[in-house]
N, C-alpha and C positions, 0 to 999 in steps of 0.2 A: 497260458500262465504268465508270459511276458507282459501281456496287456494288463493283467491284474496287478502285477508288480509295478508297472509304470504308473497306473492310476493311484496305487497306494503311496508311491514315492511322491507324486504330485500333491496328493492330499496332505502328507506330512510337511512338505516344503511350504505350501501355501499357509498352513495354520501356524507354522513357526514364525513367519514374517508378520502375521497379524498382531503379535504381542509386542512389537517394537514401535508401534505408532504412539505419538504423544499428542494429545488434544491441544489445539492451538491455545485454548484458554489456560493451559497449565504450563506453557513454555515460558521460560524466564521467571522462575520461582521468586527471585529477588526483585519482583516487580516494583517499579517506581511509579508513583502517581504522576500523571502528566495532565496539562491543561486539556480540557475537552472542547470539541467543536462548539462554537457559539459563544464561548466565554469572551469577555471584553479584556482589553489590556490591563485596566486597573484591577480587575479580579485576579489576573495572572500575577501581577506585581504583589498584591496583598497576600496571595497564597504561597507563591514560590520565591518572592523576593526579587532583587535586581538580577538581570541576566549577566553572565560572565562576559558576553559580547553582544552588542546590538549592531546589526548590519544596516546599512543605509537603505531607505525605502526606494523601491524601483517600480516603474510601470504605472499603468492606469487600468484598472483600479490600483491604488497603491498597495504593494506587497512588502511586508516587513518581516524580517527573520530575527529571532532572539535565540542565542545559544546559552544553554545552562550546562552544568557539568554532566548531567545524565540524559538530557534530551534537548531537542530543538523544537521551537514553536514558530509556526508561520501564520501571519495575520494578513487578512485583507481588510483594509481600512483599520478599524480598531477591534476586529473580531477574529478569534482563532479559527483557522480553516484546517489546520493540520498540526499534530504533535507527533514527533518521532523519537523513540528511545535510541540512544547511541549504543552501538555494539560494544560489549565488554567481554574480555576473555576470562 
């Protein structure tokens, strides 16, 4: 009888946890559009305007970082290689 009770308890516990997962695509409902990989600097400027801060270019190939209020964009040469949303509370 203890074995059946343990199995039942395990089943209840594991199904309860299954309901609290959040699909990655639905996290951060107030989603901000960000520049996508491959966009050029002029496209980013035309779509999002001037960055709040432009960091100096470093390295070879040249890597540049632009900060906006809600996200950060990293360029290699003139091309977006990464966009990252800033954490908000």
